[in-house]
N, C-alpha and C positions, 0 to 999 in steps of 0.2 A: 844211300850215299855211296859214292865210289871216290877212292882217295887217290893219290898220285900212285901209288905202288900197283893200282890196278885191282886191289881189292874192294869187293862190293859186300857192304855190311847188311845182312839179311837179318829177318827175324827169327822165326821159328823153323827154318831150312835145314839147321845141323841137328841132327839127332846123334847124341852121344852115344848112347848106348849101342846103337848100330856099330859106330866107329869103333866101340871097345871090341866088338866081336868079329868084326872085319878089317884087317889092318890097312890102315889108311894108306902108312907109309909104304907100303907094298903097291898098291894101288898107284899112288903118284909117282913111286920111285923115290929113293932117299934124297935124290938132289932137289927133286920138285918140291917134296915135303918140306925140307930145310927152307927152302925159298918161301914157300908159302905161311910157314910158321914165322919167318923173320917179316914178313910182309904185315901179318897180323898183329905183331910186337910193335912194328911201325905205326900201324893204325890205331894202338892204344895210346901211342905217346903222342899222335896227331889229335885224337879226340878222348881224352881221358874220361870224359863224362858219358860216353857213348855205351849203353849197356849192351849194344850189339857187338860193339869191337871186343869187349870184353868176353862176351859169349862166344864169338868167332875164336878168339884166342884159346880160351878154355876148351874148346871143341878139339882145337889141334894139340894141346896139351896133354888132353885125355886120351887122344890116338896113340899118342907117343908114350902113354903111361907115366906121364909125369902127373902123379896123382896131386901130391902136395901144392903145387904151382895151379893146377886145373881147380881143385878145390878152392884156392884162394881167390882165383879169377870168377869163379861161380858166386862166392859170397860177395865180392864185389858187384856183380850184377844185382843182386839181391839189396844191397845198400841203395841202387838206384830204384830198384821196383821190387819190392817185397813180395809181390804176386806173380812174378816171372816164374810160372810153371816148369819150363824146361830147366832152369838153373835149379830148382827144388828137385826136380826129377834127377838130374845129372849127379847132384851131391849124393843122392841115394845110389846110384850107381858105383860112385866112388866108395860110399860106406859098404855097399854089399861086397865090393871086390875086396875091402880090407877085413871083410868077415863081421864087420859090426852091425849086426842084424837089426838092432833096436834103432841105431841111428838112421839106417837104411829106411825102415818103416817110418821114422817121424818125416823123413824128408820126401818119401812117395805119399804120405798122408798131406803134407804141406803142398804138394803139386796138386794133388786132387781137390784140394780145397781153394786153390787159386784160381 
C-alpha cells in the first residue's frame, strides 16, 4: 500500500541490522531522514493495524538509535503477527546492542523458529 505521504509499506525489505551498522541518517541527509521518519509516523497513525507500517517506523527508529521506541514498535508488530521473523531478529539486534546477550539469543532463536 502507498499512503498519502508517499511512503510505501513493504514487508521484508528493511533489514534493521544493516541500518544499525550503516548510518541511514547520513545516507539520506538529516533533513530527508527526518521527513521519512515523520512519514512513517503518519503511516502508523493512518494504518495502526498494519504490521508493515510499524515495521517501517521501527526500522527508522532503530537507525536513529532510538532503541526504546524501536523495541516498542517491533513488539507491536509481534502483537499482529507473532511469527514475524524480522521483528524478532531486530529485537535481538537491540538486545545485543544493549549487551543483553541472553535476550538477544532468545530473540534470534524466535526469529529462526518463525
